[in-house]
VOTORKOL-842553 format. One record per residue: x, z, y of N, C-alpha, C in turn; residue in three letters. Coordinates in nm, 2 decimals, always signed. Layout:
N
  neast    nup nnorth caeast   caup canorth  ceast    cup cnorth type
      X      Z      Y      X      Z       Y      X      Z      Y  ala
...
# end
This chain:
151
  neast    nup nnorth caeast   caup canorth  ceast    cup cnorth type
  -1.80  -1.31  -2.83  -1.77  -1.16   -2.86  -1.83  -1.07  -2.77  met
  -1.83  -0.93  -2.81  -1.88  -0.84   -2.72  -1.80  -0.76  -2.64  ser
  -1.85  -0.69  -2.55  -1.78  -0.59   -2.45  -1.73  -0.45  -2.53  asp
  -1.74  -0.45  -2.67  -1.69  -0.33   -2.74  -1.55  -0.33  -2.79  asp
  -1.47  -0.39  -2.73  -1.33  -0.42   -2.78  -1.29  -0.47  -2.89  gly
  -1.37  -0.55  -2.97  -1.37  -0.61   -3.09  -1.29  -0.76  -3.04  glu
  -1.32  -0.79  -2.92  -1.25  -0.93   -2.87  -1.31  -0.95  -2.73  gly
  -1.26  -1.05  -2.64  -1.29  -1.06   -2.54  -1.44  -1.14  -2.53  leu
  -1.52  -1.09  -2.43  -1.63  -1.20   -2.42  -1.60  -1.28  -2.32  ser
  -1.69  -1.39  -2.31  -1.67  -1.49   -2.18  -1.65  -1.42  -2.05  asp
  -1.73  -1.33  -2.03  -1.72  -1.26   -1.90  -1.59  -1.19  -1.89  arg
  -1.54  -1.12  -1.98  -1.41  -1.04   -1.97  -1.29  -1.14  -1.96  gln
  -1.30  -1.26  -2.05  -1.19  -1.36   -2.02  -1.19  -1.41  -1.89  leu
  -1.30  -1.43  -1.81  -1.30  -1.49   -1.68  -1.25  -1.38  -1.60  ser
  -1.29  -1.24  -1.61  -1.20  -1.16   -1.55  -1.07  -1.15  -1.55  leu
  -1.01  -1.15  -1.67  -0.88  -1.16   -1.68  -0.80  -1.28  -1.62  leu
  -0.87  -1.40  -1.64  -0.82  -1.50   -1.57  -0.84  -1.49  -1.42  asp
  -0.92  -1.43  -1.35  -0.92  -1.42   -1.21  -0.80  -1.33  -1.18  gly
  -0.78  -1.22  -1.25  -0.67  -1.13   -1.22  -0.57  -1.19  -1.23  leu
  -0.53  -1.28  -1.33  -0.39  -1.37   -1.34  -0.38  -1.45  -1.24  arg
  -0.49  -1.51  -1.19  -0.47  -1.61   -1.07  -0.45  -1.52  -0.93  glu
  -0.51  -1.40  -0.91  -0.48  -1.34   -0.81  -0.34  -1.28  -0.80  ala
  -0.27  -1.26  -0.92  -0.14  -1.20   -0.94  -0.05  -1.34  -0.90  glu
  -0.07  -1.45  -0.96  -0.01  -1.57   -0.95  +0.01  -1.61  -0.80  arg
  -0.11  -1.60  -0.74  -0.11  -1.64   -0.57  -0.05  -1.54  -0.49  thr
  -0.06  -1.40  -0.54  -0.02  -1.31   -0.46  -0.11  -1.25  -0.35  gly
  -0.24  -1.32  -0.36  -0.35  -1.28   -0.26  -0.42  -1.16  -0.31  his
  -0.45  -1.09  -0.21  -0.56  -0.97   -0.25  -0.67  -1.02  -0.33  pro
  -0.74  -0.92  -0.41  -0.85  -0.97   -0.50  -0.97  -0.97  -0.42  ile
  -1.05  -1.08  -0.43  -1.17  -1.10   -0.37  -1.27  -1.06  -0.47  asp
  -1.34  -0.93  -0.45  -1.43  -0.86   -0.56  -1.55  -0.97  -0.55  leu
  -1.60  -1.01  -0.44  -1.73  -1.10   -0.45  -1.69  -1.23  -0.53  arg
  -1.58  -1.27  -0.50  -1.56  -1.40   -0.58  -1.53  -1.39  -0.73  ser
  -1.47  -1.28  -0.76  -1.42  -1.24   -0.89  -1.56  -1.20  -0.97  leu
  -1.63  -1.14  -0.91  -1.78  -1.10   -0.97  -1.84  -1.23  -1.00  ala
  -1.85  -1.33  -0.91  -1.92  -1.45   -0.94  -1.88  -1.53  -1.04  arg
  -1.74  -1.54  -1.05  -1.65  -1.61   -1.13  -1.68  -1.56  -1.27  arg
  -1.67  -1.42  -1.30  -1.71  -1.36   -1.43  -1.83  -1.34  -1.48  ser
  -1.93  -1.34  -1.39  -2.06  -1.31   -1.44  -2.12  -1.17  -1.41  gly
  -2.02  -1.08  -1.39  -2.05  -0.95   -1.35  -2.09  -0.92  -1.23  tyr
  -2.16  -0.81  -1.18  -2.20  -0.77   -1.06  -2.06  -0.73  -0.98  thr
  -2.07  -0.74  -0.87  -1.94  -0.68   -0.79  -1.94  -0.52  -0.81  glu
  -2.05  -0.44  -0.83  -2.05  -0.31   -0.87  -1.99  -0.29  -1.01  ser
  -2.00  -0.37  -1.11  -1.95  -0.37   -1.24  -1.80  -0.39  -1.23  ser
  -1.75  -0.49  -1.14  -1.61  -0.52   -1.12  -1.55  -0.40  -1.07  val
  -1.60  -0.31  -0.98  -1.54  -0.23   -0.91  -1.53  -0.11  -1.01  arg
  -1.62  -0.09  -1.09  -1.63  +0.01   -1.19  -1.51  +0.00  -1.31  thr
  -1.51  -0.13  -1.34  -1.40  -0.17   -1.43  -1.27  -0.14  -1.37  tyr
  -1.26  -0.17  -1.24  -1.13  -0.14   -1.17  -1.11  +0.01  -1.18  phe
  -1.19  +0.07  -1.12  -1.17  +0.22   -1.12  -1.15  +0.29  -1.25  thr
  -1.25  +0.26  -1.35  -1.23  +0.34   -1.47  -1.15  +0.28  -1.58  lys
  -1.10  +0.15  -1.56  -1.04  +0.09   -1.69  -0.89  +0.03  -1.65  arg
  -0.92  -0.04  -1.52  -0.79  -0.11   -1.48  -0.68  -0.05  -1.37  leu
  -0.76  +0.04  -1.29  -0.67  +0.09   -1.20  -0.54  +0.16  -1.25  glu
  -0.43  +0.12  -1.17  -0.30  +0.18   -1.22  -0.24  +0.11  -1.33  gly
  -0.31  +0.00  -1.40  -0.25  -0.06   -1.49  -0.23  -0.20  -1.48  val
  -0.34  -0.26  -1.43  -0.35  -0.40   -1.39  -0.41  -0.43  -1.24  leu
  -0.46  -0.33  -1.18  -0.51  -0.35   -1.04  -0.46  -0.23  -0.96  val
  -0.41  -0.25  -0.85  -0.37  -0.13   -0.76  -0.40  -0.16  -0.62  phe
  -0.43  -0.05  -0.54  -0.47  -0.08   -0.40  -0.33  -0.07  -0.33  arg
  -0.34  -0.18  -0.23  -0.21  -0.19   -0.15  -0.24  -0.11  -0.04  asp
  -0.15  -0.09  +0.07  -0.14  +0.00   +0.17  -0.26  -0.03  +0.29  glu
  -0.32  -0.14  +0.27  -0.44  -0.17   +0.36  -0.57  -0.13  +0.27  asp
  -0.56  -0.08  +0.14  -0.69  -0.04   +0.07  -0.72  -0.17  -0.01  gly
  -0.66  -0.28  -0.01  -0.70  -0.41   -0.09  -0.66  -0.40  -0.23  gln
  -0.75  -0.44  -0.31  -0.71  -0.45   -0.46  -0.60  -0.57  -0.48  trp
  -0.49  -0.52  -0.55  -0.39  -0.65   -0.59  -0.37  -0.64  -0.74  arg
  -0.35  -0.76  -0.80  -0.33  -0.76   -0.95  -0.16  -0.76  -0.96  ala
  -0.13  -0.67  -1.07  +0.00  -0.68   -1.13  -0.01  -0.65  -1.26  arg
  +0.05  -0.75  -1.35  +0.06  -0.71   -1.48  -0.01  -0.80  -1.56  gly
  -0.12  -0.87  -1.51  -0.23  -0.94   -1.58  -0.17  -1.07  -1.63  ala
  -0.06  -1.13  -1.58  +0.01  -1.25   -1.62  +0.08  -1.22  -1.75  leu
  +0.10  -1.09  -1.78  +0.18  -1.05   -1.91  +0.08  -0.98  -2.01  arg
  -0.03  -0.96  -1.95  -0.13  -0.89   -2.05  -0.20  -0.99  -2.14  cys
  -0.19  -0.96  -2.27  -0.24  -1.03   -2.38  -0.40  -1.03  -2.38  ser
  -0.48  -1.12  -2.43  -0.62  -1.10   -2.45  -0.65  -0.97  -2.53  glu
  -0.57  -0.94  -2.65  -0.60  -0.83   -2.72  -0.59  -0.71  -2.64  glu
  -0.47  -0.70  -2.55  -0.45  -0.58   -2.49  -0.55  -0.56  -2.38  glu
  -0.61  -0.66  -2.32  -0.72  -0.64   -2.22  -0.85  -0.60  -2.28  phe
  -0.85  -0.67  -2.40  -0.99  -0.61   -2.48  -0.99  -0.47  -2.52  ala
  -0.86  -0.41  -2.55  -0.87  -0.27   -2.57  -0.88  -0.19  -2.44  arg
  -0.82  -0.24  -2.34  -0.82  -0.18   -2.20  -0.97  -0.18  -2.17  arg
  -1.06  -0.28  -2.20  -1.18  -0.30   -2.15  -1.29  -0.22  -2.24  met
  -1.25  -0.18  -2.35  -1.33  -0.11   -2.44  -1.37  +0.02  -2.41  ser
  -1.49  +0.08  -2.45  -1.55  +0.22   -2.41  -1.43  +0.31  -2.45  gln
  -1.36  +0.29  -2.56  -1.25  +0.40   -2.59  -1.15  +0.42  -2.48  lys
  -1.12  +0.32  -2.41  -1.04  +0.32   -2.29  -1.06  +0.43  -2.19  ala
  -1.17  +0.46  -2.16  -1.22  +0.54   -2.06  -1.15  +0.70  -2.10  gly
  -1.13  +0.74  -2.20  -1.10  +0.86   -2.22  -0.94  +0.87  -2.21  ala
  -0.87  +0.76  -2.23  -0.73  +0.75   -2.19  -0.72  +0.74  -2.05  ala
  -0.81  +0.69  -1.98  -0.79  +0.69   -1.82  -0.82  +0.81  -1.75  asn
  -0.90  +0.90  -1.84  -0.93  +1.01   -1.78  -0.82  +1.11  -1.76  asp
  -0.72  +1.09  -1.84  -0.59  +1.17   -1.83  -0.52  +1.17  -1.72  val
  -0.54  +1.03  -1.67  -0.46  +0.98   -1.54  -0.52  +1.01  -1.41  leu
  -0.63  +1.09  -1.40  -0.69  +1.12   -1.28  -0.64  +1.20  -1.17  arg
  -0.52  +1.27  -1.22  -0.47  +1.35   -1.12  -0.32  +1.32  -1.10  thr
  -0.24  +1.31  -1.01  -0.12  +1.31   -0.99  -0.02  +1.39  -1.10  glu
  -0.06  +1.51  -1.11  -0.01  +1.61   -1.19  +0.00  +1.55  -1.35  glu
  -0.12  +1.50  -1.38  -0.15  +1.48   -1.51  -0.06  +1.34  -1.55  ala
  -0.08  +1.27  -1.46  +0.01  +1.12   -1.46  +0.15  +1.15  -1.47  trp
  +0.20  +1.24  -1.36  +0.34  +1.26   -1.40  +0.37  +1.33  -1.53  arg
  +0.29  +1.42  -1.58  +0.32  +1.47   -1.74  +0.33  +1.34  -1.82  ala
  +0.24  +1.26  -1.83  +0.22  +1.14   -1.90  +0.35  +1.06  -1.88  val
  +0.40  +1.03  -1.76  +0.52  +0.96   -1.76  +0.63  +1.03  -1.80  val
  +0.66  +1.17  -1.77  +0.77  +1.23   -1.83  +0.77  +1.23  -1.99  arg
  +0.65  +1.25  -2.05  +0.63  +1.24   -2.20  +0.69  +1.10  -2.24  lys
  +0.64  +0.99  -2.18  +0.68  +0.86   -2.22  +0.82  +0.83  -2.21  leu
  +0.88  +0.88  -2.09  +1.02  +0.87   -2.07  +1.12  +0.95  -2.15  leu
  +1.07  +1.06  -2.19  +1.16  +1.14   -2.27  +1.15  +1.07  -2.43  tyr
  +1.03  +1.04  -2.46  +1.01  +0.98   -2.61  +1.09  +0.86  -2.59  glu
  +1.08  +0.78  -2.50  +1.15  +0.62   -2.50  +1.31  +0.67  -2.50  gly
  +1.35  +0.76  -2.43  +1.49  +0.80   -2.44  +1.54  +0.84  -2.58  gln
  +1.45  +0.93  -2.64  +1.47  +0.98   -2.77  +1.49  +0.83  -2.88  arg
  +1.39  +0.74  -2.86  +1.41  +0.66   -2.94  +1.50  +0.53  -2.91  arg
  +1.59  +0.55  -2.80  +1.71  +0.47   -2.75  +1.62  +0.33  -2.71  his
  +1.50  +0.34  -2.63  +1.42  +0.23   -2.56  +1.49  +0.24  -2.44  tyr
  +1.49  +0.10  -2.37  +1.53  +0.07   -2.25  +1.43  +0.01  -2.15  his
  +1.44  +0.04  -2.04  +1.35  -0.01   -1.93  +1.38  -0.15  -1.87  leu
  +1.31  -0.24  -1.85  +1.33  -0.38   -1.81  +1.38  -0.36  -1.64  ser
  +1.45  -0.45  -1.58  +1.46  -0.45   -1.45  +1.35  -0.43  -1.37  arg
  +1.24  -0.49  -1.39  +1.10  -0.48   -1.34  +1.07  -0.34  -1.32  glu
  +1.06  -0.28  -1.45  +1.03  -0.14   -1.47  +1.11  -0.05  -1.39  glu
  +1.24  -0.06  -1.38  +1.33  +0.01   -1.31  +1.30  +0.02  -1.16  leu
  +1.28  -0.11  -1.13  +1.26  -0.13   -0.99  +1.13  -0.05  -0.94  glu
  +1.02  -0.05  -1.03  +0.90  +0.03   -1.02  +0.91  +0.17  -1.00  leu
  +1.00  +0.23  -1.10  +1.05  +0.38   -1.10  +1.12  +0.38  -0.96  val
  +1.20  +0.31  -0.90  +1.28  +0.33   -0.81  +1.18  +0.33  -0.69  glu
  +1.08  +0.25  -0.68  +0.98  +0.23   -0.58  +0.90  +0.35  -0.57  glu
  +0.86  +0.42  -0.67  +0.81  +0.55   -0.68  +0.89  +0.64  -0.63  leu
  +1.02  +0.65  -0.67  +1.10  +0.78   -0.63  +1.10  +0.75  -0.48  thr
  +1.13  +0.66  -0.42  +1.14  +0.64   -0.29  +1.02  +0.69  -0.20  glu
  +0.92  +0.66  -0.25  +0.77  +0.72   -0.21  +0.78  +0.86  -0.20  arg
  +0.83  +0.93  -0.32  +0.83  +1.07   -0.33  +0.93  +1.13  -0.22  asp
  +1.02  +1.05  -0.17  +1.13  +1.10   -0.09  +1.09  +1.10  +0.03  arg
  +0.99  +1.00  +0.08  +0.93  +1.00   +0.20  +0.84  +1.12  +0.22  glu
  +0.78  +1.14  +0.13  +0.66  +1.25   +0.16  +0.75  +1.39  +0.17  arg
  +0.71  +1.47  +0.27  +0.77  +1.59   +0.29  +0.72  +1.67  +0.17  pro
  +0.84  +1.73  +0.15  +0.83  +1.85   +0.04  +0.78  +1.98  +0.11  arg
  +0.71  +2.09  +0.02  +0.65  +2.19   +0.09  +0.76  +2.26  +0.18  thr
  +0.87  +2.27  +0.14  +0.97  +2.35   +0.21  +1.01  +2.27  +0.34  asp
  +0.96  +2.16  +0.35  +1.02  +2.06   +0.49  +0.89  +2.07  +0.58  glu
  +0.76  +2.13  +0.53  +0.67  +2.11   +0.62  +0.66  +2.21  +0.73  val
  +0.65  +2.20  +0.84  +0.66  +2.31   +0.93  +0.55  +2.40  +0.94  pro
  +0.58  +2.51  +0.93  +0.45  +2.61   +0.92  +0.41  +2.65  +1.07  ile
  +0.27  +2.64  +1.07  +0.21  +2.66   +1.21  +0.18  +2.81  +1.20  gln
  +0.21  +2.89  +1.34  +0.20  +3.02   +1.35  +0.05  +3.06  +1.32  pro
  +0.03  +3.18  +1.26  -0.11  +3.21   +1.22  -0.19  +3.25  +1.34  thr
  -0.33  +3.24  +1.34  -0.41  +3.28   +1.44  -0.44  +3.42  +1.45  leu
  -0.42  +3.47  +1.32  -0.47  +3.62   +1.30  -0.33  +3.70  +1.29  phe
  -0.31  +3.80  +1.36  -0.19  +3.88   +1.35  -0.23  +4.00  +1.31  lys
  -0.16  +4.07  +1.21  -0.19  +4.18   +1.15  -0.18  +4.30  +1.25  gly
# end
């Protein structure tokens, strides 16, 4: 199959398998090894990560290393959709934190309206994000430096 979203190519399937293995072992993703395994160049793997998979199946840890999360649950059909050229437009919406927050809010409100429920894992993820927000100083908590220019 091709890379156009109609199904998974052999390279895409190898990429998904590599992400699943990284998630299963809990190790950071070795880009060079994943590129060799999948038949993509390292540069292509990086591009797929940043344009198609970041924030969905791959995440950067505190040390800046790529980690896989969600690949074990990801179906081949879902991965094919994510890897399709059409997926890029959806990912563009998530380029800024403000845009991402707007999408999250819309999804949560719509889920609530439809009486959907979050799994324990999803709730833990929301809680983790909430804790990170609390650790960052809000604007009113940041000390103001005296100005160098006095009127």
